[in-house]
LUMBAPA-225199 format. One record per residue: residue number from 0; residue in one letter; x, y, z of N, C-alpha, C in turn. Coordinates in nm, 4 decimals. Each point is the difference from the previous one (the first is absolute). Layout:
<r><resi>NUM</resi><resn>a</resn><n_X>X</n_X><n_Y>Y</n_Y><n_Z>Z</n_Z><ca_X>X</ca_X><ca_Y>Y</ca_Y><ca_Z>Z</ca_Z><c_X>X</c_X><c_Y>Y</c_Y><c_Z>Z</c_Z></r>
...
***
This chain:
<r><resi>0</resi><resn>x</resn><n_X>0.0814</n_X><n_Y>-0.1189</n_Y><n_Z>0.0096</n_Z><ca_X>-0.0839</ca_X><ca_Y>0.1138</ca_Y><ca_Z>-0.0026</ca_Z><c_X>0.0878</c_X><c_Y>0.1257</c_Y><c_Z>-0.0079</c_Z></r>
<r><resi>1</resi><resn>x</resn><n_X>-0.0552</n_X><n_Y>0.1132</n_Y><n_Z>-0.0111</n_Z><ca_X>0.0558</ca_X><ca_Y>0.1336</ca_Y><ca_Z>0.0182</ca_Z><c_X>-0.0393</c_X><c_Y>0.0322</c_Y><c_Z>0.1401</c_Z></r>
<r><resi>2</resi><resn>x</resn><n_X>0.1001</n_X><n_Y>0.0119</n_Y><n_Z>0.0873</n_Z><ca_X>-0.0307</ca_X><ca_Y>0.0315</ca_Y><ca_Z>0.1422</ca_Z><c_X>-0.0886</c_X><c_Y>0.1084</c_Y><c_Z>0.0116</c_Z></r>
<r><resi>3</resi><resn>x</resn><n_X>0.0103</n_X><n_Y>0.1126</n_Y><n_Z>-0.0699</n_Z><ca_X>-0.0858</ca_X><ca_Y>0.1166</ca_Y><ca_Z>0.0231</ca_Z><c_X>-0.1492</c_X><c_Y>-0.0350</c_Y><c_Z>-0.0291</c_Z></r>
<r><resi>4</resi><resn>x</resn><n_X>-0.0305</n_X><n_Y>-0.1070</n_Y><n_Z>-0.0828</n_Z><ca_X>-0.1425</ca_X><ca_Y>-0.0285</ca_Y><ca_Z>-0.0217</ca_Z><c_X>-0.0655</c_X><c_Y>-0.0736</c_Y><c_Z>0.1180</c_Z></r>
<r><resi>5</resi><resn>x</resn><n_X>0.0848</n_X><n_Y>-0.0346</n_Y><n_Z>0.1047</n_Z><ca_X>-0.0438</ca_X><ca_Y>-0.0662</ca_Y><ca_Z>0.1152</ca_Z><c_X>-0.0177</c_X><c_Y>0.0933</c_Y><c_Z>0.1195</c_Z></r>
<r><resi>6</resi><resn>x</resn><n_X>0.0555</n_X><n_Y>0.1223</n_Y><n_Z>-0.0209</n_Z><ca_X>-0.0203</ca_X><ca_Y>0.1001</ca_Y><ca_Z>0.1157</ca_Z><c_X>-0.1412</c_X><c_Y>0.0268</c_Y><c_Z>0.0407</c_Z></r>
<r><resi>7</resi><resn>x</resn><n_X>-0.0303</n_X><n_Y>-0.0109</n_Y><n_Z>0.1215</n_Z><ca_X>-0.1286</ca_X><ca_Y>0.0310</ca_Y><ca_Z>0.0532</ca_Z><c_X>-0.0887</c_X><c_Y>-0.1271</c_Y><c_Z>0.0161</c_Z></r>
<r><resi>8</resi><resn>x</resn><n_X>0.0557</n_X><n_Y>-0.1160</n_Y><n_Z>-0.0542</n_Z><ca_X>-0.0754</ca_X><ca_Y>-0.1220</ca_Y><ca_Z>-0.0006</ca_Z><c_X>-0.0052</c_X><c_Y>-0.0593</c_Y><c_Z>0.1502</c_Z></r>
<r><resi>9</resi><resn>x</resn><n_X>-0.1200</n_X><n_Y>-0.0627</n_Y><n_Z>0.0340</n_Z><ca_X>-0.0039</ca_X><ca_Y>-0.0634</ca_Y><ca_Z>0.1260</ca_Z><c_X>-0.1029</c_X><c_Y>-0.1003</c_Y><c_Z>-0.0053</c_Z></r>
<r><resi>10</resi><resn>x</resn><n_X>-0.0444</n_X><n_Y>-0.0781</n_Y><n_Z>0.1035</n_Z><ca_X>-0.0948</ca_X><ca_Y>-0.1037</ca_Y><ca_Z>-0.0038</ca_Z><c_X>-0.1347</c_X><c_Y>0.0547</c_Y><c_Z>-0.0287</c_Z></r>
<r><resi>11</resi><resn>x</resn><n_X>-0.0324</n_X><n_Y>0.1177</n_Y><n_Z>0.0538</n_Z><ca_X>-0.1307</ca_X><ca_Y>0.0693</ca_Y><ca_Z>-0.0110</ca_Z><c_X>0.0013</c_X><c_Y>0.0744</c_Y><c_Z>-0.1398</c_Z></r>
<r><resi>12</resi><resn>x</resn><n_X>0.1081</n_X><n_Y>0.0192</n_Y><n_Z>-0.0662</n_Z><ca_X>0.0014</ca_X><ca_Y>0.0914</ca_Y><ca_Z>-0.1237</ca_Z><c_X>0.1020</c_X><c_Y>-0.0729</c_Y><c_Z>-0.0950</c_Z></r>
<r><resi>13</resi><resn>x</resn><n_X>-0.0291</n_X><n_Y>-0.1281</n_Y><n_Z>-0.0526</n_Z><ca_X>0.0937</ca_X><ca_Y>-0.0648</ca_Y><ca_Z>-0.0795</ca_Z><c_X>-0.0120</c_X><c_Y>0.0784</c_Y><c_Z>-0.1394</c_Z></r>
<r><resi>14</resi><resn>x</resn><n_X>0.1203</n_X><n_Y>0.0151</n_Y><n_Z>-0.0554</n_Z><ca_X>0.0168</ca_X><ca_Y>0.0683</ca_Y><ca_Z>-0.1308</ca_Z><c_X>0.0088</c_X><c_Y>-0.1133</c_Y><c_Z>-0.1086</c_Z></r>
<r><resi>15</resi><resn>x</resn><n_X>-0.0877</n_X><n_Y>0.0224</n_Y><n_Z>-0.0968</n_Z><ca_X>0.0129</ca_X><ca_Y>-0.0957</ca_Y><ca_Z>-0.1153</ca_Z><c_X>0.1072</c_X><c_Y>0.0314</c_Y><c_Z>-0.1044</c_Z></r>
<r><resi>16</resi><resn>x</resn><n_X>0.0666</n_X><n_Y>-0.0964</n_Y><n_Z>-0.0528</n_Z><ca_X>0.1069</ca_X><ca_Y>0.0106</ca_Y><ca_Z>-0.1030</ca_Z><c_X>-0.0342</c_X><c_Y>-0.0977</c_Y><c_Z>-0.1061</c_Z></r>
<r><resi>17</resi><resn>x</resn><n_X>0.0057</n_X><n_Y>0.0385</n_Y><n_Z>-0.1223</n_Z><ca_X>-0.0301</ca_X><ca_Y>-0.0917</ca_Y><ca_Z>-0.1222</ca_Z><c_X>0.1082</c_X><c_Y>-0.1022</c_Y><c_Z>-0.0029</c_Z></r>
<r><resi>18</resi><resn>x</resn><n_X>-0.0217</n_X><n_Y>-0.1270</n_Y><n_Z>0.0011</n_Z><ca_X>0.0917</ca_X><ca_Y>-0.1090</ca_Y><ca_Z>-0.0249</ca_Z><c_X>0.0231</c_X><c_Y>-0.0156</c_Y><c_Z>-0.1443</c_Z></r>
<r><resi>19</resi><resn>x</resn><n_X>0.1221</n_X><n_Y>0.0342</n_Y><n_Z>-0.0456</n_Z><ca_X>0.0320</ca_X><ca_Y>-0.0044</ca_Y><ca_Z>-0.1374</ca_Z><c_X>0.0809</c_X><c_Y>-0.1061</c_Y><c_Z>-0.0659</c_Z></r>
<r><resi>20</resi><resn>x</resn><n_X>0.0506</n_X><n_Y>-0.0792</n_Y><n_Z>0.0873</n_Z><ca_X>0.0823</ca_X><ca_Y>-0.1166</ca_Y><ca_Z>-0.0341</ca_Z><c_X>0.0643</c_X><c_Y>-0.0609</c_Y><c_Z>0.1026</c_Z></r>
<r><resi>21</resi><resn>x</resn><n_X>0.1114</n_X><n_Y>-0.0786</n_Y><n_Z>-0.0242</n_Z><ca_X>0.0806</ca_X><ca_Y>-0.0775</ca_Y><ca_Z>0.1025</ca_Z><c_X>0.1448</c_X><c_Y>0.0121</c_Y><c_Z>-0.0435</c_Z></r>
<r><resi>22</resi><resn>x</resn><n_X>0.0794</n_X><n_Y>-0.0146</n_Y><n_Z>0.1051</n_Z><ca_X>0.1474</ca_X><ca_Y>-0.0090</ca_Y><ca_Z>-0.0226</ca_Z><c_X>0.0488</c_X><c_Y>-0.1348</c_Y><c_Z>0.0644</c_Z></r>
<r><resi>23</resi><resn>x</resn><n_X>0.0530</n_X><n_Y>-0.0909</n_Y><n_Z>-0.0861</n_Z><ca_X>0.0518</ca_X><ca_Y>-0.1289</ca_Y><ca_Z>0.0514</ca_Z><c_X>0.1433</c_X><c_Y>0.0085</c_Y><c_Z>-0.0064</c_Z></r>
<r><resi>24</resi><resn>x</resn><n_X>0.0640</n_X><n_Y>-0.0967</n_Y><n_Z>0.0728</n_Z><ca_X>0.1505</ca_X><ca_Y>-0.0010</ca_Y><ca_Z>-0.0122</ca_Z><c_X>0.0521</c_X><c_Y>-0.0231</c_Y><c_Z>-0.1383</c_Z></r>
<r><resi>25</resi><resn>x</resn><n_X>-0.0615</n_X><n_Y>-0.0949</n_Y><n_Z>-0.0747</n_Z><ca_X>0.0492</ca_X><ca_Y>-0.0227</ca_Y><ca_Z>-0.1444</ca_Z><c_X>-0.0784</c_X><c_Y>0.0845</c_Y><c_Z>-0.0995</c_Z></r>
<r><resi>26</resi><resn>x</resn><n_X>-0.1034</n_X><n_Y>0.0730</n_Y><n_Z>0.0400</n_Z><ca_X>-0.0801</ca_X><ca_Y>0.0790</ca_Y><ca_Z>-0.1072</ca_Z><c_X>-0.0279</c_X><c_Y>0.1362</c_Y><c_Z>0.0744</c_Z></r>
<r><resi>27</resi><resn>x</resn><n_X>0.0820</n_X><n_Y>0.0953</n_Y><n_Z>-0.0069</n_Z><ca_X>-0.0348</ca_X><ca_Y>0.1302</ca_Y><ca_Z>0.0484</ca_Z><c_X>-0.1064</c_X><c_Y>0.0756</c_Y><c_Z>-0.0607</c_Z></r>
<r><resi>28</resi><resn>x</resn><n_X>-0.0658</n_X><n_Y>0.0862</n_Y><n_Z>0.0737</n_Z><ca_X>-0.1154</ca_X><ca_Y>0.0756</ca_Y><ca_Z>-0.0623</ca_Z><c_X>0.0771</c_X><c_Y>0.0991</c_Y><c_Z>-0.1011</c_Z></r>
<r><resi>29</resi><resn>x</resn><n_X>-0.0530</n_X><n_Y>0.0005</n_Y><n_Z>-0.1246</n_Z><ca_X>0.0668</ca_X><ca_Y>0.0752</ca_Y><ca_Z>-0.1152</ca_Z><c_X>-0.0310</c_X><c_Y>0.1490</c_Y><c_Z>0.0044</c_Z></r>
<r><resi>30</resi><resn>x</resn><n_X>-0.0984</n_X><n_Y>0.0380</n_Y><n_Z>0.0669</n_Z><ca_X>-0.0511</ca_X><ca_Y>0.1444</ca_Y><ca_Z>0.0001</ca_Z><c_X>0.0609</c_X><c_Y>0.0933</c_Y><c_Z>0.1129</c_Z></r>
<r><resi>31</resi><resn>x</resn><n_X>-0.0674</n_X><n_Y>0.1128</n_Y><n_Z>0.0172</n_Z><ca_X>0.0260</ca_X><ca_Y>0.0916</ca_Y><ca_Z>0.1114</ca_Z><c_X>-0.1146</c_X><c_Y>0.0123</c_Y><c_Z>0.0811</c_Z></r>
<r><resi>32</resi><resn>x</resn><n_X>0.0091</n_X><n_Y>-0.0148</n_Y><n_Z>0.1378</n_Z><ca_X>-0.0976</ca_X><ca_Y>0.0294</ca_Y><ca_Z>0.0834</ca_Z><c_X>-0.0403</c_X><c_Y>0.1503</c_Y><c_Z>0.0084</c_Z></r>
<r><resi>33</resi><resn>x</resn><n_X>-0.1190</n_X><n_Y>0.0324</n_Y><n_Z>-0.0401</n_Z><ca_X>-0.0402</ca_X><ca_Y>0.1469</ca_Y><ca_Z>0.0021</ca_Z><c_X>-0.0834</c_X><c_Y>0.0277</c_Y><c_Z>0.1219</c_Z></r>
<r><resi>34</resi><resn>x</resn><n_X>-0.0203</n_X><n_Y>0.1281</n_Y><n_Z>0.0284</n_Z><ca_X>-0.0812</ca_X><ca_Y>0.0451</ca_Y><ca_Z>0.1278</ca_Z><c_X>-0.1329</c_X><c_Y>-0.0874</c_Y><c_Z>-0.0023</c_Z></r>
<r><resi>35</resi><resn>x</resn><n_X>-0.0301</n_X><n_Y>-0.0445</n_Y><n_Z>0.1162</n_Z><ca_X>-0.1345</ca_X><ca_Y>-0.0774</ca_Y><ca_Z>0.0188</ca_Z><c_X>0.0115</c_X><c_Y>-0.1420</c_Y><c_Z>-0.0432</c_Z></r>
<r><resi>36</resi><resn>x</resn><n_X>0.1196</n_X><n_Y>-0.0508</n_Y><n_Z>-0.0296</n_Z><ca_X>0.0137</ca_X><ca_Y>-0.1345</ca_Y><ca_Z>-0.0568</ca_Z><c_X>0.0833</c_X><c_Y>-0.0790</c_Y><c_Z>0.1040</c_Z></r>
<r><resi>37</resi><resn>x</resn><n_X>-0.0132</n_X><n_Y>-0.1384</n_Y><n_Z>-0.0148</n_Z><ca_X>0.0768</ca_X><ca_Y>-0.0867</ca_Y><ca_Z>0.0754</ca_Z><c_X>0.0326</c_X><c_Y>-0.1315</c_Y><c_Z>-0.0872</c_Z></r>
<r><resi>38</resi><resn>x</resn><n_X>0.1041</n_X><n_Y>-0.0581</n_Y><n_Z>0.0316</n_Z><ca_X>0.0370</ca_X><ca_Y>-0.1289</ca_Y><ca_Z>-0.0699</ca_Z><c_X>0.0301</c_X><c_Y>-0.1131</c_Y><c_Z>0.1042</c_Z></r>
<r><resi>39</resi><resn>x</resn><n_X>-0.0610</n_X><n_Y>-0.1193</n_Y><n_Z>-0.0133</n_Z><ca_X>0.0198</ca_X><ca_Y>-0.1042</ca_Y><ca_Z>0.0910</ca_Z><c_X>0.1444</c_X><c_Y>-0.0414</c_Y><c_Z>-0.0180</c_Z></r>
<r><resi>40</resi><resn>x</resn><n_X>0.0786</n_X><n_Y>-0.0102</n_Y><n_Z>0.1015</n_Z><ca_X>0.1314</ca_X><ca_Y>-0.0427</ca_Y><ca_Z>0.0000</ca_Z><c_X>0.0368</c_X><c_Y>-0.1199</c_Y><c_Z>0.0821</c_Z></r>
<r><resi>41</resi><resn>x</resn><n_X>0.0764</n_X><n_Y>-0.0878</n_Y><n_Z>-0.0465</n_Z><ca_X>0.0456</ca_X><ca_Y>-0.1221</ca_Y><ca_Z>0.0718</ca_Z><c_X>0.1318</c_X><c_Y>0.0286</c_Y><c_Z>0.0527</c_Z></r>
<r><resi>42</resi><resn>x</resn><n_X>0.0458</n_X><n_Y>-0.0649</n_Y><n_Z>0.1116</n_Z><ca_X>0.1293</ca_X><ca_Y>-0.0105</ca_Y><ca_Z>0.0667</ca_Z><c_X>0.1063</c_X><c_Y>-0.0188</c_Y><c_Z>-0.1065</c_Z></r>
<r><resi>43</resi><resn>x</resn><n_X>0.0967</n_X><n_Y>0.0834</n_Y><n_Z>-0.0070</n_Z><ca_X>0.1163</ca_X><ca_Y>-0.0151</ca_Y><ca_Z>-0.1001</ca_Z><c_X>-0.0348</c_X><c_Y>0.0548</c_Y><c_Z>-0.1269</c_Z></r>
<r><resi>44</resi><resn>x</resn><n_X>-0.1099</n_X><n_Y>0.0512</n_Y><n_Z>-0.0315</n_Z><ca_X>-0.0274</ca_X><ca_Y>0.0710</ca_Y><ca_Z>-0.1252</ca_Z><c_X>0.0548</c_X><c_Y>0.1419</c_Y><c_Z>0.0110</c_Z></r>
<r><resi>45</resi><resn>x</resn><n_X>0.0267</n_X><n_Y>0.0559</n_Y><n_Z>-0.1233</n_Z><ca_X>0.0424</ca_X><ca_Y>0.1368</ca_Y><ca_Z>0.0108</ca_Z><c_X>-0.1130</c_X><c_Y>0.1043</c_Y><c_Z>0.0111</c_Z></r>
<r><resi>46</resi><resn>x</resn><n_X>0.0240</n_X><n_Y>0.0969</n_Y><n_Z>0.0714</n_Z><ca_X>-0.0960</ca_X><ca_Y>0.1126</ca_Y><ca_Z>0.0283</ca_Z><c_X>-0.0231</c_X><c_Y>0.0753</c_Y><c_Z>-0.1366</c_Z></r>
<r><resi>47</resi><resn>x</resn><n_X>-0.1151</n_X><n_Y>0.0128</n_Y><n_Z>-0.0459</n_Z><ca_X>-0.0287</ca_X><ca_Y>0.0626</ca_Y><ca_Z>-0.1309</ca_Z><c_X>0.0432</c_X><c_Y>0.1532</c_Y><c_Z>-0.0102</c_Z></r>
<r><resi>48</resi><resn>x</resn><n_X>0.0350</n_X><n_Y>0.0455</n_Y><n_Z>-0.1115</n_Z><ca_X>0.0143</ca_X><ca_Y>0.1517</ca_Y><ca_Z>-0.0074</ca_Z><c_X>-0.1183</c_X><c_Y>0.0625</c_Y><c_Z>0.0380</c_Z></r>
<r><resi>49</resi><resn>x</resn><n_X>0.0219</n_X><n_Y>0.1207</n_Y><n_Z>0.0764</n_Z><ca_X>-0.1048</ca_X><ca_Y>0.0714</ca_Y><ca_Z>0.0512</ca_Z><c_X>-0.0476</c_X><c_Y>-0.0328</c_Y><c_Z>0.1406</c_Z></r>
<r><resi>50</resi><resn>x</resn><n_X>0.0282</n_X><n_Y>-0.1127</n_Y><n_Z>0.0377</n_Z><ca_X>-0.0330</ca_X><ca_Y>-0.0542</ca_Y><ca_Z>0.1451</ca_Z><c_X>0.1169</c_X><c_Y>0.0286</c_Y><c_Z>0.0900</c_Z></r>
<r><resi>51</resi><resn>x</resn><n_X>-0.0309</n_X><n_Y>0.0303</n_Y><n_Z>0.1223</n_Z><ca_X>0.1096</ca_X><ca_Y>0.0339</ca_Y><ca_Z>0.0922</ca_Z><c_X>-0.0300</c_X><c_Y>-0.0715</c_Y><c_Z>0.1397</c_Z></r>
<r><resi>52</resi><resn>x</resn><n_X>-0.0881</n_X><n_Y>-0.0797</n_Y><n_Z>0.0043</n_Z><ca_X>-0.0339</ca_X><ca_Y>-0.0741</ca_Y><ca_Z>0.1365</ca_Z><c_X>-0.0800</c_X><c_Y>-0.1182</c_Y><c_Z>-0.0405</c_Z></r>
<r><resi>53</resi><resn>x</resn><n_X>0.0052</n_X><n_Y>-0.0922</n_Y><n_Z>0.1032</n_Z><ca_X>-0.0909</ca_X><ca_Y>-0.1278</ca_Y><ca_Z>-0.0132</ca_Z><c_X>-0.1028</c_X><c_Y>0.0112</c_Y><c_Z>0.1105</c_Z></r>
<r><resi>54</resi><resn>x</resn><n_X>-0.1213</n_X><n_Y>-0.0006</n_Y><n_Z>-0.0354</n_Z><ca_X>-0.1085</ca_X><ca_Y>-0.0193</ca_Y><ca_Z>0.1004</ca_Z><c_X>-0.0277</c_X><c_Y>-0.1586</c_Y><c_Z>0.0270</c_Z></r>
<r><resi>55</resi><resn>x</resn><n_X>0.0325</n_X><n_Y>-0.0386</n_Y><n_Z>0.1137</n_Z><ca_X>-0.0053</ca_X><ca_Y>-0.1459</ca_Y><ca_Z>0.0289</ca_Z><c_X>-0.1484</c_X><c_Y>-0.0421</c_Y><c_Z>0.0015</c_Z></r>
<r><resi>56</resi><resn>x</resn><n_X>-0.0104</n_X><n_Y>-0.1333</n_Y><n_Z>-0.0235</n_Z><ca_X>-0.1414</ca_X><ca_Y>-0.0556</ca_Y><ca_Z>-0.0007</ca_Z><c_X>-0.0862</c_X><c_Y>0.0122</c_Y><c_Z>0.1244</c_Z></r>
<r><resi>57</resi><resn>x</resn><n_X>0.0777</n_X><n_Y>0.0062</n_Y><n_Z>0.1180</n_Z><ca_X>-0.0612</ca_X><ca_Y>0.0034</ca_Y><ca_Z>0.1248</ca_Z><c_X>-0.0795</c_X><c_Y>0.1363</c_Y><c_Z>0.0269</c_Z></r>
<r><resi>58</resi><resn>x</resn><n_X>0.0401</n_X><n_Y>0.1049</n_Y><n_Z>-0.0815</n_Z><ca_X>-0.0793</ca_X><ca_Y>0.1246</ca_Y><ca_Z>0.0151</ca_Z><c_X>-0.0612</c_X><c_Y>0.0433</c_Y><c_Z>-0.1243</c_Z></r>
<r><resi>59</resi><resn>x</resn><n_X>-0.0265</n_X><n_Y>-0.0975</n_Y><n_Z>-0.1005</n_Z><ca_X>-0.0581</ca_X><ca_Y>0.0331</ca_Y><ca_Z>-0.1273</ca_Z><c_X>-0.0996</c_X><c_Y>-0.1042</c_Y><c_Z>-0.0080</c_Z></r>
<r><resi>60</resi><resn>x</resn><n_X>-0.1095</n_X><n_Y>0.0502</n_Y><n_Z>-0.0719</n_Z><ca_X>-0.0983</ca_X><ca_Y>-0.0842</ca_Y><ca_Z>-0.0410</ca_Z><c_X>-0.0426</c_X><c_Y>0.0041</c_Y><c_Z>-0.1450</c_Z></r>
<r><resi>61</resi><resn>x</resn><n_X>-0.0161</n_X><n_Y>-0.1148</n_Y><n_Z>-0.0719</n_Z><ca_X>-0.0305</ca_X><ca_Y>-0.0012</ca_Y><ca_Z>-0.1351</ca_Z><c_X>-0.1552</c_X><c_Y>0.0037</c_Y><c_Z>-0.0141</c_Z></r>
<r><resi>62</resi><resn>x</resn><n_X>-0.0636</n_X><n_Y>0.0738</n_Y><n_Z>-0.0852</n_Z><ca_X>-0.1430</ca_X><ca_Y>-0.0103</ca_Y><ca_Z>-0.0165</ca_Z><c_X>-0.0371</c_X><c_Y>-0.1221</c_Y><c_Z>-0.0605</c_Z></r>
<r><resi>63</resi><resn>x</resn><n_X>-0.1208</n_X><n_Y>-0.0475</n_Y><n_Z>0.0179</n_Z><ca_X>-0.0367</ca_X><ca_Y>-0.1337</ca_Y><ca_Z>-0.0595</ca_Z><c_X>0.0130</c_X><c_Y>-0.0116</c_Y><c_Z>-0.1518</c_Z></r>
<r><resi>64</resi><resn>x</resn><n_X>-0.0061</n_X><n_Y>0.1204</n_Y><n_Z>-0.0808</n_Z><ca_X>0.0231</ca_X><ca_Y>-0.0162</ca_Y><ca_Z>-0.1366</ca_Z><c_X>0.1398</c_X><c_Y>-0.0041</c_Y><c_Z>-0.0412</c_Z></r>
<r><resi>65</resi><resn>x</resn><n_X>0.0957</n_X><n_Y>0.0142</n_Y><n_Z>0.0988</n_Z><ca_X>0.1494</ca_X><ca_Y>-0.0060</ca_Y><ca_Z>-0.0214</ca_Z><c_X>0.0468</c_X><c_Y>0.1280</c_Y><c_Z>-0.0757</c_Z></r>
<r><resi>66</resi><resn>x</resn><n_X>-0.0784</n_X><n_Y>0.0968</n_Y><n_Z>-0.0187</n_Z><ca_X>0.0422</ca_X><ca_Y>0.1165</ca_Y><ca_Z>-0.0791</ca_Z><c_X>0.0581</c_X><c_Y>0.1152</c_Y><c_Z>0.0782</c_Z></r>
<r><resi>67</resi><resn>x</resn><n_X>-0.0139</n_X><n_Y>-0.0112</n_Y><n_Z>0.1391</n_Z><ca_X>0.0432</ca_X><ca_Y>0.1146</ca_Y><ca_Z>0.0906</ca_Z><c_X>0.0565</c_X><c_Y>-0.0640</c_Y><c_Z>0.1279</c_Z></r>
<r><resi>68</resi><resn>x</resn><n_X>0.0925</n_X><n_Y>0.0701</n_Y><n_Z>0.0538</n_Z><ca_X>0.0558</ca_X><ca_Y>-0.0385</ca_Y><ca_Z>0.1341</ca_Z><c_X>-0.0336</c_X><c_Y>0.1225</c_Y><c_Z>0.0852</c_Z></r>
<r><resi>69</resi><resn>x</resn><n_X>-0.0228</n_X><n_Y>-0.0370</n_Y><n_Z>0.1267</n_Z><ca_X>-0.0359</ca_X><ca_Y>0.1057</ca_Y><ca_Z>0.0950</ca_Z><c_X>0.1197</c_X><c_Y>0.0066</c_Y><c_Z>0.0949</c_Z></r>
<r><resi>70</resi><resn>x</resn><n_X>0.0626</n_X><n_Y>0.1317</n_Y><n_Z>0.0002</n_Z><ca_X>0.1068</ca_X><ca_Y>0.0228</ca_Y><ca_Z>0.1146</ca_Z><c_X>-0.0630</c_X><c_Y>0.0321</c_Y><c_Z>0.1243</c_Z></r>
<r><resi>71</resi><resn>x</resn><n_X>0.0194</n_X><n_Y>-0.0764</n_Y><n_Z>0.1073</n_Z><ca_X>-0.0586</ca_X><ca_Y>0.0222</ca_Y><ca_Z>0.1255</ca_Z><c_X>0.1034</c_X><c_Y>0.0645</c_Y><c_Z>0.0994</c_Z></r>
<r><resi>72</resi><resn>x</resn><n_X>0.1143</n_X><n_Y>0.0310</n_Y><n_Z>-0.0469</n_Z><ca_X>0.0938</ca_X><ca_Y>0.0768</ca_Y><ca_Z>0.0837</ca_Z><c_X>0.1055</c_X><c_Y>0.0646</c_Y><c_Z>-0.0948</c_Z></r>
<r><resi>73</resi><resn>x</resn><n_X>0.0546</n_X><n_Y>0.1131</n_Y><n_Z>0.0286</n_Z><ca_X>0.0978</ca_X><ca_Y>0.0518</ca_Y><ca_Z>-0.0782</ca_Z><c_X>0.1322</c_X><c_Y>-0.0605</c_Y><c_Z>0.0057</c_Z></r>
<r><resi>74</resi><resn>x</resn><n_X>0.0789</n_X><n_Y>0.0073</n_Y><n_Z>-0.1095</n_Z><ca_X>0.1343</ca_X><ca_Y>-0.0510</ca_Y><ca_Z>-0.0067</ca_Z><c_X>0.0943</c_X><c_Y>0.1196</c_Y><c_Z>-0.0424</c_Z></r>
<r><resi>75</resi><resn>x</resn><n_X>0.1125</n_X><n_Y>-0.0001</n_Y><n_Z>0.0544</n_Z><ca_X>0.0980</ca_X><ca_Y>0.1016</ca_Y><ca_Z>-0.0257</ca_Z><c_X>0.0814</c_X><c_Y>-0.0364</c_Y><c_Z>-0.1204</c_Z></r>
<r><resi>76</resi><resn>x</resn><n_X>0.0561</n_X><n_Y>0.0815</n_Y><n_Z>-0.0779</n_Z><ca_X>0.0963</ca_X><ca_Y>-0.0293</ca_Y><ca_Z>-0.1137</ca_Z><c_X>0.1051</c_X><c_Y>-0.0873</c_Y><c_Z>0.0411</c_Z></r>
<r><resi>77</resi><resn>x</resn><n_X>0.0321</n_X><n_Y>-0.1117</n_Y><n_Z>-0.0664</n_Z><ca_X>0.0938</ca_X><ca_Y>-0.0970</ca_Y><ca_Z>0.0349</ca_Z><c_X>-0.0349</c_X><c_Y>-0.1040</c_Y><c_Z>0.0776</c_Z></r>
<r><resi>78</resi><resn>x</resn><n_X>-0.1223</n_X><n_Y>-0.0057</n_Y><n_Z>0.0653</n_Z><ca_X>-0.0459</ca_X><ca_Y>-0.0990</ca_Y><ca_Z>0.0927</ca_Z><c_X>-0.0213</c_X><c_Y>-0.1218</c_Y><c_Z>-0.0660</c_Z></r>
<r><resi>79</resi><resn>x</resn><n_X>0.0494</n_X><n_Y>-0.1038</n_Y><n_Z>0.0611</n_Z><ca_X>-0.0092</ca_X><ca_Y>-0.1548</ca_Y><ca_Z>-0.0510</ca_Z><c_X>0.0702</c_X><c_Y>-0.0061</c_Y><c_Z>-0.1250</c_Z></r>
<r><resi>80</resi><resn>x</resn><n_X>0.0938</n_X><n_Y>0.0783</n_Y><n_Z>-0.0445</n_Z><ca_X>0.0801</ca_X><ca_Y>-0.0142</ca_Y><ca_Z>-0.1273</ca_Z><c_X>0.1413</c_X><c_Y>-0.0336</c_Y><c_Z>0.0403</c_Z></r>
<r><resi>81</resi><resn>x</resn><n_X>0.0527</n_X><n_Y>-0.1227</n_Y><n_Z>-0.0545</n_Z><ca_X>0.1246</ca_X><ca_Y>-0.0385</ca_Y><ca_Z>0.0327</ca_Z><c_X>0.1027</c_X><c_Y>0.0390</c_Y><c_Z>-0.0954</c_Z></r>
***
């Protein structure tokens, strides 16, 4: 995610982000994460261009249609990025 897109998120005010793809260790996301977007990422995968943090699954929820993720807490730039 772009950390700034999560600022202000909490359990009572989850912020929706459009889920636009995924990044896998052997198949990185080919695009750029734009404002309001997120990419599903697996451990060991490269962080996509445009993204500067990882919102861990424990504080994110994916909507039933699989098209949006809900940030339930903010993350700072560089958070969970190795």
